Biopython code that builds the backbone (N, CA, C, O; Angstrom):
import numpy as np
from Bio.PDB.StructureBuilder import StructureBuilder

atoms = [
    (1, "MET", "N", (-5.287, 15.926, 17.733)),
    (1, "MET", "CA", (-4.489, 16.931, 17.060)),
    (1, "MET", "C", (-5.390, 18.133, 16.784)),
    (1, "MET", "O", (-6.541, 17.982, 16.375)),
    (2, "LEU", "N", (-4.853, 19.310, 17.012)),
    (2, "LEU", "CA", (-5.592, 20.541, 16.760)),
    (2, "LEU", "C", (-5.220, 21.074, 15.379)),
    (2, "LEU", "O", (-4.046, 21.316, 15.099)),
    (3, "ILE", "N", (-6.214, 21.253, 14.525)),
    (3, "ILE", "CA", (-6.030, 21.760, 13.167)),
    (3, "ILE", "C", (-6.364, 23.248, 13.177)),
    (3, "ILE", "O", (-7.484, 23.627, 13.519)),
    (4, "ALA", "N", (-5.402, 24.097, 12.804)),
    (4, "ALA", "CA", (-5.647, 25.537, 12.684)),
    (4, "ALA", "C", (-5.874, 25.843, 11.209)),
    (4, "ALA", "O", (-5.087, 25.439, 10.352)),
    (5, "TYR", "N", (-6.960, 26.563, 10.921)),
    (5, "TYR", "CA", (-7.318, 26.824, 9.528)),
    (5, "TYR", "C", (-7.977, 28.181, 9.389)),
    (5, "TYR", "O", (-8.348, 28.815, 10.378)),
    (6, "THR", "N", (-8.116, 28.616, 8.148)),
    (6, "THR", "CA", (-9.047, 29.691, 7.820)),
    (6, "THR", "C", (-9.989, 29.142, 6.761)),
    (6, "THR", "O", (-9.599, 28.345, 5.908)),
    (7, "ALA", "N", (-11.227, 29.585, 6.834)),
    (7, "ALA", "CA", (-12.230, 29.227, 5.835)),
    (7, "ALA", "C", (-12.867, 30.531, 5.381)),
    (7, "ALA", "O", (-13.475, 31.247, 6.177)),
    (8, "ASN", "N", (-12.724, 30.831, 4.111)),
    (8, "ASN", "CA", (-13.184, 32.119, 3.564)),
    (8, "ASN", "C", (-12.635, 33.286, 4.381)),
    (8, "ASN", "O", (-13.317, 34.292, 4.579)),
    (9, "GLY", "N", (-11.396, 33.142, 4.852)),
    (9, "GLY", "CA", (-10.710, 34.193, 5.584)),
    (9, "GLY", "C", (-10.969, 34.218, 7.075)),
    (9, "GLY", "O", (-10.292, 34.948, 7.799)),
    (10, "ALA", "N", (-11.929, 33.442, 7.560)),
    (10, "ALA", "CA", (-12.244, 33.415, 8.988)),
    (10, "ALA", "C", (-11.440, 32.312, 9.675)),
    (10, "ALA", "O", (-11.438, 31.173, 9.209)),
    (11, "PRO", "N", (-10.751, 32.637, 10.785)),
    (11, "PRO", "CA", (-9.947, 31.635, 11.472)),
    (11, "PRO", "C", (-10.818, 30.627, 12.222)),
    (11, "PRO", "O", (-11.922, 30.934, 12.670)),
    (12, "GLY", "N", (-10.281, 29.420, 12.340)),
    (12, "GLY", "CA", (-10.975, 28.378, 13.092)),
    (12, "GLY", "C", (-10.012, 27.298, 13.523)),
    (12, "GLY", "O", (-8.865, 27.246, 13.078)),
    (13, "GLN", "N", (-10.495, 26.443, 14.391)),
    (13, "GLN", "CA", (-9.720, 25.292, 14.860)),
    (13, "GLN", "C", (-10.648, 24.099, 14.935)),
    (13, "GLN", "O", (-11.842, 24.227, 15.206)),
    (14, "MET", "N", (-10.066, 22.928, 14.687)),
    (14, "MET", "CA", (-10.830, 21.695, 14.771)),
    (14, "MET", "C", (-9.921, 20.622, 15.351)),
    (14, "MET", "O", (-8.783, 20.462, 14.908)),
    (15, "GLY", "N", (-10.413, 19.895, 16.328)),
    (15, "GLY", "CA", (-9.643, 18.809, 16.915)),
    (15, "GLY", "C", (-10.041, 17.463, 16.336)),
    (15, "GLY", "O", (-11.226, 17.164, 16.187)),
    (16, "LEU", "N", (-9.046, 16.661, 16.012)),
    (16, "LEU", "CA", (-9.274, 15.305, 15.509)),
    (16, "LEU", "C", (-8.223, 14.379, 16.123)),
    (16, "LEU", "O", (-7.129, 14.831, 16.462)),
    (17, "PRO", "N", (-8.540, 13.096, 16.270)),
    (17, "PRO", "CA", (-7.540, 12.153, 16.775)),
    (17, "PRO", "C", (-6.338, 12.061, 15.825)),
    (17, "PRO", "O", (-6.506, 12.056, 14.605)),
    (18, "ASP", "N", (-5.133, 11.990, 16.389)),
    (18, "ASP", "CA", (-3.915, 11.904, 15.579)),
    (18, "ASP", "C", (-3.968, 10.765, 14.577)),
    (18, "ASP", "O", (-3.605, 10.940, 13.414)),
    (19, "THR", "N", (-4.419, 9.602, 15.021)),
    (19, "THR", "CA", (-4.437, 8.436, 14.137)),
    (19, "THR", "C", (-5.385, 8.632, 12.963)),
    (19, "THR", "O", (-5.164, 8.078, 11.886)),
    (20, "TYR", "N", (-6.424, 9.405, 13.161)),
    (20, "TYR", "CA", (-7.365, 9.689, 12.080)),
    (20, "TYR", "C", (-6.730, 10.616, 11.052)),
    (20, "TYR", "O", (-6.836, 10.380, 9.848)),
    (21, "VAL", "N", (-6.071, 11.668, 11.525)),
    (21, "VAL", "CA", (-5.463, 12.667, 10.641)),
    (21, "VAL", "C", (-4.345, 12.047, 9.812)),
    (21, "VAL", "O", (-4.170, 12.408, 8.648)),
    (22, "GLU", "N", (-3.593, 11.129, 10.388)),
    (22, "GLU", "CA", (-2.473, 10.499, 9.687)),
    (22, "GLU", "C", (-2.902, 9.773, 8.420)),
    (22, "GLU", "O", (-2.113, 9.646, 7.484)),
    (23, "ASP", "N", (-4.143, 9.296, 8.377)),
    (23, "ASP", "CA", (-4.634, 8.534, 7.225)),
    (23, "ASP", "C", (-5.334, 9.384, 6.174)),
    (23, "ASP", "O", (-5.761, 8.859, 5.145)),
    (24, "LEU", "N", (-5.462, 10.697, 6.414)),
    (24, "LEU", "CA", (-6.180, 11.570, 5.488)),
    (24, "LEU", "C", (-5.252, 12.247, 4.491)),
    (24, "LEU", "O", (-4.123, 12.608, 4.823)),
    (25, "ARG", "N", (-5.737, 12.414, 3.269)),
    (25, "ARG", "CA", (-5.045, 13.273, 2.307)),
    (25, "ARG", "C", (-5.366, 14.712, 2.688)),
    (25, "ARG", "O", (-6.391, 14.958, 3.324)),
    (26, "PRO", "N", (-4.512, 15.678, 2.315)),
    (26, "PRO", "CA", (-4.814, 17.078, 2.614)),
    (26, "PRO", "C", (-6.175, 17.516, 2.061)),
    (26, "PRO", "O", (-6.878, 18.296, 2.704)),
    (27, "GLU", "N", (-6.550, 17.024, 0.884)),
    (27, "GLU", "CA", (-7.851, 17.370, 0.305)),
    (27, "GLU", "C", (-8.994, 16.860, 1.189)),
    (27, "GLU", "O", (-10.000, 17.547, 1.367)),
    (28, "ASP", "N", (-8.835, 15.654, 1.740)),
    (28, "ASP", "CA", (-9.854, 15.104, 2.630)),
    (28, "ASP", "C", (-9.997, 15.968, 3.884)),
    (28, "ASP", "O", (-11.105, 16.231, 4.350)),
    (29, "LEU", "N", (-8.869, 16.396, 4.412)),
    (29, "LEU", "CA", (-8.882, 17.242, 5.602)),
    (29, "LEU", "C", (-9.530, 18.596, 5.303)),
    (29, "LEU", "O", (-10.274, 19.122, 6.132)),
    (30, "ALA", "N", (-9.254, 19.159, 4.129)),
    (30, "ALA", "CA", (-9.872, 20.425, 3.734)),
    (30, "ALA", "C", (-11.388, 20.281, 3.642)),
    (30, "ALA", "O", (-12.117, 21.200, 4.016)),
    (31, "GLU", "N", (-11.864, 19.160, 3.158)),
    (31, "GLU", "CA", (-13.297, 18.914, 3.080)),
    (31, "GLU", "C", (-13.921, 18.831, 4.471)),
    (31, "GLU", "O", (-15.000, 19.377, 4.702)),
    (32, "LEU", "N", (-13.241, 18.147, 5.400)),
    (32, "LEU", "CA", (-13.735, 18.061, 6.773)),
    (32, "LEU", "C", (-13.777, 19.436, 7.434)),
    (32, "LEU", "O", (-14.728, 19.767, 8.143)),
    (33, "VAL", "N", (-12.735, 20.230, 7.193)),
    (33, "VAL", "CA", (-12.662, 21.571, 7.771)),
    (33, "VAL", "C", (-13.801, 22.444, 7.235)),
    (33, "VAL", "O", (-14.438, 23.166, 8.002)),
    (34, "ALA", "N", (-14.058, 22.384, 5.940)),
    (34, "ALA", "CA", (-15.151, 23.175, 5.359)),
    (34, "ALA", "C", (-16.485, 22.759, 5.977)),
    (34, "ALA", "O", (-17.312, 23.607, 6.314)),
    (35, "SER", "N", (-16.683, 21.482, 6.118)),
    (35, "SER", "CA", (-17.908, 20.978, 6.729)),
    (35, "SER", "C", (-18.023, 21.458, 8.175)),
    (35, "SER", "O", (-19.097, 21.883, 8.601)),
    (36, "ASP", "N", (-16.927, 21.393, 8.933)),
    (36, "ASP", "CA", (-16.899, 21.858, 10.320)),
    (36, "ASP", "C", (-17.196, 23.357, 10.397)),
    (36, "ASP", "O", (-17.974, 23.803, 11.240)),
    (37, "TYR", "N", (-16.570, 24.119, 9.514)),
    (37, "TYR", "CA", (-16.772, 25.570, 9.493)),
    (37, "TYR", "C", (-18.256, 25.912, 9.315)),
    (37, "TYR", "O", (-18.799, 26.723, 10.066)),
    (38, "TRP", "N", (-18.906, 25.299, 8.329)),
    (38, "TRP", "CA", (-20.298, 25.635, 8.060)),
    (38, "TRP", "C", (-21.229, 25.130, 9.157)),
    (38, "TRP", "O", (-22.272, 25.738, 9.396)),
    (39, "ARG", "N", (-20.882, 24.034, 9.828)),
    (39, "ARG", "CA", (-21.685, 23.567, 10.961)),
    (39, "ARG", "C", (-21.653, 24.577, 12.103)),
    (39, "ARG", "O", (-22.629, 24.727, 12.838)),
    (40, "HIS", "N", (-20.511, 25.277, 12.248)),
    (40, "HIS", "CA", (-20.365, 26.259, 13.320)),
    (40, "HIS", "C", (-20.887, 27.650, 12.927)),
    (40, "HIS", "O", (-20.826, 28.582, 13.728)),
    (41, "HIS", "N", (-21.392, 27.787, 11.716)),
    (41, "HIS", "CA", (-21.966, 29.059, 11.246)),
    (41, "HIS", "C", (-23.361, 28.802, 10.659)),
    (41, "HIS", "O", (-23.594, 29.059, 9.478)),
    (42, "PRO", "N", (-24.284, 28.296, 11.480)),
    (42, "PRO", "CA", (-25.600, 27.905, 10.956)),
    (42, "PRO", "C", (-26.452, 29.068, 10.469)),
    (42, "PRO", "O", (-27.382, 28.862, 9.690)),
    (43, "SER", "N", (-26.154, 30.274, 10.909)),
    (43, "SER", "CA", (-26.968, 31.412, 10.470)),
    (43, "SER", "C", (-26.557, 31.913, 9.084)),
    (43, "SER", "O", (-27.259, 32.729, 8.487)),
    (44, "GLU", "N", (-25.429, 31.431, 8.575)),
    (44, "GLU", "CA", (-24.960, 31.828, 7.248)),
    (44, "GLU", "C", (-25.332, 30.751, 6.230)),
    (44, "GLU", "O", (-25.416, 29.570, 6.566)),
    (45, "THR", "N", (-25.552, 31.164, 5.001)),
    (45, "THR", "CA", (-25.809, 30.216, 3.917)),
    (45, "THR", "C", (-24.479, 29.768, 3.336)),
    (45, "THR", "O", (-23.677, 30.603, 2.919)),
    (46, "PRO", "N", (-24.228, 28.447, 3.302)),
    (46, "PRO", "CA", (-22.956, 27.971, 2.746)),
    (46, "PRO", "C", (-22.762, 28.427, 1.306)),
    (46, "PRO", "O", (-23.687, 28.383, 0.496)),
    (47, "THR", "N", (-21.556, 28.862, 1.005)),
    (47, "THR", "CA", (-21.226, 29.294, -0.347)),
    (47, "THR", "C", (-20.956, 28.074, -1.216)),
    (47, "THR", "O", (-20.676, 26.991, -0.704)),
    (48, "LEU", "N", (-21.040, 28.249, -2.518)),
    (48, "LEU", "CA", (-20.747, 27.164, -3.440)),
    (48, "LEU", "C", (-19.287, 26.736, -3.309)),
    (48, "LEU", "O", (-18.970, 25.549, -3.392)),
    (49, "VAL", "N", (-18.400, 27.715, -3.102)),
    (49, "VAL", "CA", (-16.976, 27.431, -2.952)),
    (49, "VAL", "C", (-16.498, 28.023, -1.632)),
    (49, "VAL", "O", (-16.775, 29.183, -1.327)),
    (50, "THR", "N", (-15.779, 27.221, -0.853)),
    (50, "THR", "CA", (-15.166, 27.685, 0.388)),
    (50, "THR", "C", (-13.662, 27.605, 0.205)),
    (50, "THR", "O", (-13.134, 26.547, -0.136)),
    (51, "LEU", "N", (-12.965, 28.717, 0.430)),
    (51, "LEU", "CA", (-11.510, 28.736, 0.346)),
    (51, "LEU", "C", (-10.960, 28.354, 1.717)),
    (51, "LEU", "O", (-11.143, 29.083, 2.692)),
    (52, "VAL", "N", (-10.288, 27.213, 1.783)),
    (52, "VAL", "CA", (-9.748, 26.689, 3.037)),
    (52, "VAL", "C", (-8.229, 26.751, 2.991)),
    (52, "VAL", "O", (-7.609, 26.313, 2.022)),
    (53, "HIS", "N", (-7.636, 27.299, 4.046)),
    (53, "HIS", "CA", (-6.183, 27.292, 4.211)),
    (53, "HIS", "C", (-5.888, 26.479, 5.456)),
    (53, "HIS", "O", (-6.252, 26.867, 6.567)),
    (54, "LEU", "N", (-5.221, 25.337, 5.260)),
    (54, "LEU", "CA", (-4.824, 24.490, 6.386)),
    (54, "LEU", "C", (-3.500, 25.027, 6.903)),
    (54, "LEU", "O", (-2.430, 24.591, 6.479)),
    (55, "GLU", "N", (-3.586, 25.975, 7.820)),
    (55, "GLU", "CA", (-2.423, 26.730, 8.278)),
    (55, "GLU", "C", (-1.460, 25.913, 9.136)),
    (55, "GLU", "O", (-0.242, 26.038, 9.004)),
    (56, "GLU", "N", (-2.014, 25.073, 10.018)),
    (56, "GLU", "CA", (-1.130, 24.266, 10.861)),
    (56, "GLU", "C", (-1.763, 22.919, 11.157)),
    (56, "GLU", "O", (-2.777, 22.817, 11.849)),
    (57, "VAL", "N", (-1.133, 21.893, 10.612)),
    (57, "VAL", "CA", (-1.546, 20.516, 10.838)),
    (57, "VAL", "C", (-0.289, 19.760, 11.243)),
    (57, "VAL", "O", (0.591, 19.519, 10.417)),
    (58, "ASP", "N", (-0.208, 19.393, 12.494)),
    (58, "ASP", "CA", (0.976, 18.706, 13.027)),
    (58, "ASP", "C", (2.245, 19.520, 12.761)),
    (58, "ASP", "O", (3.289, 18.973, 12.405)),
    (59, "GLY", "N", (2.131, 20.835, 12.941)),
    (59, "GLY", "CA", (3.281, 21.720, 12.762)),
    (59, "GLY", "C", (3.588, 22.102, 11.328)),
    (59, "GLY", "O", (4.594, 22.762, 11.068)),
    (60, "ARG", "N", (2.738, 21.701, 10.391)),
    (60, "ARG", "CA", (2.998, 21.992, 8.969)),
    (60, "ARG", "C", (1.855, 22.773, 8.348)),
    (60, "ARG", "O", (0.692, 22.604, 8.714)),
    (61, "ASN", "N", (2.211, 23.638, 7.396)),
    (61, "ASN", "CA", (1.238, 24.369, 6.584)),
    (61, "ASN", "C", (0.953, 23.486, 5.372)),
    (61, "ASN", "O", (1.855, 23.221, 4.576)),
    (62, "LEU", "N", (-0.285, 23.030, 5.223)),
    (62, "LEU", "CA", (-0.621, 22.127, 4.110)),
    (62, "LEU", "C", (-1.140, 22.860, 2.878)),
    (62, "LEU", "O", (-1.423, 22.225, 1.862)),
    (63, "GLY", "N", (-1.269, 24.190, 2.947)),
    (63, "GLY", "CA", (-1.645, 24.959, 1.771)),
    (63, "GLY", "C", (-3.108, 25.340, 1.727)),
    (63, "GLY", "O", (-3.850, 25.164, 2.693)),
    (64, "GLN", "N", (-3.508, 25.872, 0.570)),
    (64, "GLN", "CA", (-4.873, 26.358, 0.355)),
    (64, "GLN", "C", (-5.629, 25.421, -0.573)),
    (64, "GLN", "O", (-5.058, 24.800, -1.469)),
    (65, "PHE", "N", (-6.930, 25.339, -0.329)),
    (65, "PHE", "CA", (-7.783, 24.446, -1.104)),
    (65, "PHE", "C", (-9.084, 25.140, -1.441)),
    (65, "PHE", "O", (-9.636, 25.891, -0.636)),
    (66, "GLU", "N", (-9.557, 24.882, -2.625)),
    (66, "GLU", "CA", (-10.883, 25.319, -3.037)),
    (66, "GLU", "C", (-11.808, 24.141, -2.780)),
    (66, "GLU", "O", (-11.659, 23.082, -3.390)),
    (67, "VAL", "N", (-12.755, 24.324, -1.883)),
    (67, "VAL", "CA", (-13.661, 23.239, -1.515)),
    (67, "VAL", "C", (-15.041, 23.577, -2.065)),
    (67, "VAL", "O", (-15.663, 24.560, -1.664)),
    (68, "ARG", "N", (-15.506, 22.745, -2.990)),
    (68, "ARG", "CA", (-16.803, 22.971, -3.643)),
    (68, "ARG", "C", (-17.895, 22.186, -2.947)),
    (68, "ARG", "O", (-17.708, 21.033, -2.557)),
    (69, "ARG", "N", (-19.018, 22.824, -2.801)),
    (69, "ARG", "CA", (-20.202, 22.174, -2.238)),
    (69, "ARG", "C", (-21.005, 21.633, -3.409)),
    (69, "ARG", "O", (-21.849, 22.330, -3.973)),
    (70, "ASP", "N", (-20.732, 20.379, -3.769)),
    (70, "ASP", "CA", (-21.403, 19.777, -4.916)),
    (70, "ASP", "C", (-22.836, 19.380, -4.585)),
    (70, "ASP", "O", (-23.761, 19.694, -5.334)),
    (71, "TRP", "N", (-23.014, 18.707, -3.488)),
    (71, "TRP", "CA", (-24.332, 18.314, -3.010)),
    (71, "TRP", "C", (-24.331, 18.586, -1.532)),
    (71, "TRP", "O", (-23.383, 18.237, -0.828)),
    (72, "ARG", "N", (-25.345, 19.181, -1.075)),
    (72, "ARG", "CA", (-25.380, 19.513, 0.344)),
    (72, "ARG", "C", (-25.480, 18.255, 1.176)),
    (72, "ARG", "O", (-26.364, 17.457, 0.865)),
    (73, "PRO", "N", (-24.705, 17.985, 2.167)),
    (73, "PRO", "CA", (-23.558, 18.745, 2.652)),
    (73, "PRO", "C", (-22.228, 18.129, 2.229)),
    (73, "PRO", "O", (-21.311, 18.037, 3.046)),
    (74, "VAL", "N", (-22.100, 17.704, 0.972)),
    (74, "VAL", "CA", (-20.864, 17.094, 0.493)),
    (74, "VAL", "C", (-19.922, 18.179, -0.019)),
    (74, "VAL", "O", (-20.348, 19.079, -0.743)),
    (75, "TYR", "N", (-18.657, 18.101, 0.350)),
    (75, "TYR", "CA", (-17.654, 19.083, -0.051)),
    (75, "TYR", "C", (-16.516, 18.362, -0.771)),
    (75, "TYR", "O", (-16.127, 17.266, -0.369)),
    (76, "THR", "N", (-15.980, 18.968, -1.832)),
    (76, "THR", "CA", (-14.884, 18.391, -2.600)),
    (76, "THR", "C", (-13.755, 19.403, -2.688)),
    (76, "THR", "O", (-13.971, 20.534, -3.125)),
    (77, "ALA", "N", (-12.546, 19.011, -2.275)),
    (77, "ALA", "CA", (-11.401, 19.928, -2.231)),
    (77, "ALA", "C", (-10.471, 19.709, -3.416)),
    (77, "ALA", "O", (-10.278, 18.583, -3.875)),
    (78, "THR", "N", (-9.896, 20.812, -3.905)),
    (78, "THR", "CA", (-8.868, 20.803, -4.935)),
    (78, "THR", "C", (-7.716, 21.656, -4.432)),
    (78, "THR", "O", (-7.921, 22.808, -4.050)),
    (79, "ALA", "N", (-6.501, 21.102, -4.428)),
    (79, "ALA", "CA", (-5.340, 21.848, -3.943)),
    (79, "ALA", "C", (-5.065, 23.038, -4.855)),
    (79, "ALA", "O", (-5.004, 22.891, -6.076)),
    (80, "LEU", "N", (-4.901, 24.221, -4.259)),
    (80, "LEU", "CA", (-4.538, 25.422, -5.009)),
    (80, "LEU", "C", (-3.050, 25.688, -4.883)),
    (80, "LEU", "O", (-2.417, 26.166, -5.824)),
    (81, "SER", "N", (-2.494, 25.381, -3.730)),
    (81, "SER", "CA", (-1.061, 25.510, -3.512)),
    (81, "SER", "C", (-0.676, 24.594, -2.365)),
    (81, "SER", "O", (-1.435, 24.420, -1.411)),
    (82, "THR", "N", (0.498, 24.018, -2.464)),
    (82, "THR", "CA", (1.038, 23.226, -1.381)),
    (82, "THR", "C", (2.506, 23.579, -1.229)),
    (82, "THR", "O", (3.270, 23.473, -2.188)),
    (83, "PRO", "N", (2.912, 23.998, -0.034)),
    (83, "PRO", "CA", (4.314, 24.333, 0.169)),
    (83, "PRO", "C", (5.184, 23.083, -0.003)),
    (83, "PRO", "O", (4.742, 21.957, 0.228)),
    (84, "ALA", "N", (6.434, 23.316, -0.416)),
    (84, "ALA", "CA", (7.379, 22.202, -0.552)),
    (84, "ALA", "C", (7.598, 21.586, 0.824)),
    (84, "ALA", "O", (7.777, 22.288, 1.819)),
    (85, "LEU", "N", (7.580, 20.273, 0.855)),
    (85, "LEU", "CA", (7.810, 19.576, 2.121)),
    (85, "LEU", "C", (9.291, 19.635, 2.472)),
    (85, "LEU", "O", (10.157, 19.416, 1.625)),
    (86, "GLN", "N", (9.557, 19.928, 3.712)),
    (86, "GLN", "CA", (10.945, 19.991, 4.171)),
    (86, "GLN", "C", (11.240, 18.770, 5.017)),
    (86, "GLN", "O", (10.456, 18.420, 5.900)),
    (87, "ASP", "N", (12.351, 18.126, 4.758)),
    (87, "ASP", "CA", (12.728, 16.950, 5.554)),
    (87, "ASP", "C", (13.532, 17.351, 6.763)),
    (87, "ASP", "O", (13.936, 16.493, 7.548)),
]
sb = StructureBuilder()
sb.init_structure("model")
sb.init_model(0)
sb.init_chain("A")
sb.init_seg("    ")
for serial, (resi, resn, name, xyz) in enumerate(atoms, 1):
    if name == "N":
        sb.init_residue(resn, " ", resi, " ")
    sb.init_atom(name, np.array(xyz, "f"), 0.0, 1.0, " ", f" {name:<3s}", serial, name[0])
structure = sb.get_structure()
């Protein structure tokens, strides 16, 4: 599955197996995305807080998350907004 996101306003994509994504909470996915983003930007110093927007995950917008870098390279996400789920 291809995850479309922005991290601190910069667009990115990350591929993960469908079965893996199905078992993750949105906060867990935001943490993985933040980690992926910083791995792909080695010349930049990771910020204490990364604003992650999970724009498209399996056709759904999962919202924005504040991902804190508590211990390098551990990231912790907190949901800032989540759109209402539509059935």
